Phi, psi and omega in degrees: 000128185269155181235137181293154183306318184297319180290322178295320176298318180297318181295320180292321178295318178297319181298316179296316180299321182291329181276344186298311181305321180296319177296314180296317182298316179302317179295322180292319181300312179302317180299318179298315180302319180292319178298320180293322179295320181294324180294315180299316180298319178298321178296319180298321181291324180294333184286342181274102182279152181227144173242136185256131174286114184295338180289330187229345186081004179290136180254144182230129176295141183284341177218137179267167181299330181277000177099349179292143184246148181283124183249344173189157169237154181202186185226135172258119178230160183222137181275127176221123180054036176086359181247147174267116178260125178283121182268305179202151170272150176221151175232137179255120182248150181213157169282096190291334178294316177290327179292319177297316178300317178300314183290320180299322182279348188234346180245119182281142177068201179234088182300150181278339179216156181301140176244154183300335178300324181292311179302315184297322180298323181288317180299316185283338185281178172244027173301135182295123178225134177237132175253116178263120177258129176244113188293135176249321180285113190291341183258017184288141174241165177298326177299322178290323177299317180301313181302316180294319177298317183302324183285299184295311184286328178296321180291326179288322178295322179296322179299311185276345182263021179068033176088001182265139177274152181214074184298325179301322182291317182294323179291338181286343189295327179264002167043243190275000179286121185280152186295337183274001178296127178270132179251093181288164178304127182101348178296147187241132170242131177239122179243117189241133169267118183258159176306141183093016179055055177244130180254122184243134182236130174240133177244114182056036177089351181264131177288123181245343176196152174212106190240129177268109181196116179294322181299315181295316179301313180294316181297321181296311179292331176300326180301331182258337183237006183273189186301318182248060185301148179299325177219105184299322181295324176293320177300316181298321179293323177296319178298319179297321177299318179298320177298320180297323178293322178291321185280315189231009181082188184292129178290138174265097184271000000 
């Protein structure tokens, strides 16, 4: 059966008009879904808190993906020719649940201020602690890092080792990292004390050493929490974090 041209045009026009709302509606639904995804992503970003080292402007996440929490930030500086040179900012992270259990079982009552017994318990334990070093001094090399470690860590090893030096142990901490590696500003070194008294070192994300040694682990944490800490203010902040754990349990950051 044939249809005249005018009727055919009207039928095609009605068909197109009927389908238009469906196309527009589909487009609106897609737009809403995209906006919802963007909103969720924005919320996720807002949940990642950061703490800034006021000395350098370096930022540290308050919580890592593995659950360790930031307990203090500090600065390692060195005096040269009468000037204080900023070497690196650092953040100390810990497994705070295990840290709280350690303190609860070894520290009586609720002290009003950190006591040396608390610091010593952390130094002697194998509670997981990671020190993240963020390089500030732009001309630093791995060779310079080794020299600084040999001095500070060597003295701590001598203290815990009954007055005996152990140069071989200090030099192993940077393992396979060659001395000519340049550590530009912002480069990251992570040195972790793992359960079982294992000290692990990563340079720019690459694993360079993993050493099982109670002596080395105790000496390394002592550099930050011991009598002659690299940054006394950072040590005090770590002490304040320990008090908070004793008073109110693990902080939910």
